[in-house]
N, C-alpha and C positions, 0 to 999 in steps of 0.2 A: 160527136161528143167531145167534151173537153178532156184533156189530159194534163196531168200535173208533173212538175219536176220540183226539185227543192227550191225554196224561195232564196233569193240572192240578196244580201244586204248591200246597200250602196254607201250608206253614210250613217254613222251612230252619233247621236248626241241625245238630247231629251226627246227628240223625234227621230224614230228610225225609219229610214226610207228604204223600200224593198221593191223587188219585182218578182213576178211569178209568170211562168210560161202557160199560156192558155191558147189552144188552137193554133199553134205555130206562130203566136204573136206574144207580146209582152203586156202584162198588166202592171201598172205602177201604183204603189200605195204607201201610206205613211201610218205609223203606229206611235201613239204617245199616251202616257199615263198608265193608270191601273184601276182596276174595279169592274163594275158591270160594263159590258161591251156596248159602245155606241158607234154606229156606222154612219158616216156622212157621205151622201151621194149628191153631187153638184148637178147643175142644169145643163141645158144644151148651149153650146159655145163656151162653156166654162171648164174649170178643172178643179182639182182639189185645193188649189191655192185660194179659192173663194172663201175657204174657212179659216184662213190664217189668223184672223183677229179673234176667233171664237175657240180655237183648239186649246190655247193656254187656259181658258176658263173651264172648258168642258173637261180636260184631262185631269183637273184637280179631283174629280170624282169618278171619272170613267176611263176605261181603256178605249181610246178613240182611234178609230180605223178610218181614214179618209182615202178614198180610191178615185183614180182617174178612170172614168168610163171608157169603153172601147171607142177608139178614134178621137179621144180628147186628151189633153194634157200630154203626158209621156206614155200613155198606153197605145198600143198599136191597133191596126185595122185588121179584123178577123173575117170579114165577109163583105159582100156588096150591100147587104141589108143587116143591120144590127138590130135584131128583134129584141123586144123587152125580155123575151125568154132567154135568149143568148146572153144578154147583159146580166140578167139574174144569175145564171149559171156561172158567169165569170166571177161576180161578187161572192157567191157562196164557195167557190173555189179558193178564193183568198181567205175566207173565214175558216175553211177546212184546214188550209195550210197552217194557220195560227192556232188550231185546235180550239176554235171558239164554237161552242154548241149553239148559242143563241145570242141575239143582240136586239137592241133598240135601233131603229132606222129612222134617220132624219134626212128626207130627200127633197130637194128643191126641183120643181118642175119635171124635166126629164127623170131627175133622181127619184121623184115620187112615183113616176110610172113604173120604174125598175123595182122599187120597194113593193109595190102592190103585186108585181109578177113573182117576186120572192115569196110574198105572203100566200100566193096561191100554189106555187110550185114547191116551196120548202117551208110550210107553215110552222114546223117545229123550230126553225131558225129565228123566228120573229117574236120578240117580247113586246114590242110597242111600234106604233107607226105614227110618225110626225110628217105630214105633207105640207111643204111650203109652196105656196103659190102653184099647186098642182091640182090634178083632177083624177078621180077614178073613172071618169067616163071616156068612151072612145071619141075620136075626132068625128065632128059632123061632117056631112057631105061637103059643105062649103069649106071647111077647115082642110079636109083631105085634097080638095081642088087647089086650095091656096098653097098647100105643101108641094104639090106637083109643079106648080108655076115657080115656086121658090127654088126647087131643085134645078130647074132650067136656068135660073138666074145664077145660082151657085156655080154651075158648070161653065158659064160665060164669063161672069165678072164676080168671083168670090169676095174680093176686097169691098166691093160695094155692099153686097149682101151682109157681110159680117159687121161692117161699120154701122149700117142702119139697123141691123138686128140687135146689136148690143145697146145702141143708144135707146132703142124702144123698150128695153127692159126696165128703164127708169121712168118715174113719173116725169111728165113734161115740165112741171113747175119746179122740180128739184135737180134737173140734169146738171145745171151750172154748178150746183154744190159738189157734185161728184165727178166733174169733168176729168180730173186726174185719174180717178179710179176707172172711169169709162175707158180712157185711153189705154190704161194698163191692160184691161180686159180685151180690147181690140187687138193690141200688139201681140198678146198671147195667142189669141184665137187665129190670127193670121198664120201662125206656125203650125196649126193643125192641118193634117192632110185633107184635101178637099174630098177625097173619097171617103174619109171618116165622117165628115160632116154630112155628106149625102146619105151614107149608110145609116146614120142616126135619124135623118128625116124620114127615110123609108120606114124605119122601125116604128117611128111615132105615128106615122100615117096608118100603118097596118095594125097597130095595137088593139087589143080587145077591150070590151067594156068590163071593168072590174068593180062596178058599184056594189054588186052583191058580195064580192069578196071582202070588201071593206065593211059592209053591213054585218057579215057573219063573224068578222074578226072580234073576238070577245075579250080582248085585252085593251090596254091603253091606246086610244087612237084620236088624233087631233089634226084638223085641218087649219092652216093658218093662211089667211088671204090678204091681199093688199086692196084697199078701198078703190084705189085708182088703176088696178091692174087691167090692162088692155088685152092681155093674153088669156087670163082666166078671170073673167069679169065678176065683181062681187055678187051680183044676183045669181049667177051661175053656181058659185061657191056655196051660197046659201041653200039653194034647192038641192044641190048634191049632198051637202052635210046633212040636211034633214032626211033625205032618202036613204042615206047610208048610216043613219043614226050615229053621227059623228059629231064631237064638239067642234065648234067653229070659233077661231079667234081672229079678229079683224084688226089689221095694222094699217096705219097711214102709209101712203106711197104706192108705187106701182108693182111691176112683177118682182122687183128686188126689194119690196117693202121690208122683208125680214132683215135685209142688210142695212137698210136705212134706219131700222129700229133694233139694232143688234144688242142694245143694252137690255132689251126685254128678254132675248134669248140668253143672254149671259146670266140672267137671274132665275131662268126657268129650270125646273127639275125634270130631268129625263130618266130618273130612276123608275124601276118597275113599280 
């Protein structure tokens, strides 16, 4: 089980950067703005920096909490496997330290998996669910086998895995437009501990199916998908959204379609 100590401020400005102790390691997070709480959870091989262009807009109406998931960004490694349940507990520990009773969650890919785990384990904490290029379904057998092979690649040549993995997040026909951003993401991910990357992959491989959790969630819930997303294909998102009785919004682009279309998110209302 997790244990808490007092949160430690690192830097104060319009964005407050803080850390929290969780399972003998550190969770890094940032807080900005005031109003209804909005929690931003990044994807695999990303960090809370991914939201840097959106936080100024979101914080005009919300208290925005962006968190580095375990093994990513400035957060530490807590286990050989970072299950979605463990990550959910870490996120809720942050919210409890901030005395936030409930929040709307915006999760990209891995962040969406964690959001659904929170919805199952801590339902009173969740006011709304927004899944960006994510899925409520568990991995297929083929996907699980691919993750196991990928873990072996990471153990041997992490640089190659990170380089290819991040490039593939973007639609092939738009990668040249985001070459500087892709390089920035790669350079940051290369600083992540390999053990943290592997722990996340194991957690994603082992995660349970939460289609019924999303279906039973009776508050605001939306899935946003990329038309050219190779990770969570459009046809899969359409089927899952229908099955989970969830609104589906389709954006152009790949697995980072939401980033390529950030003007849409800047105008979107995440209020209850």
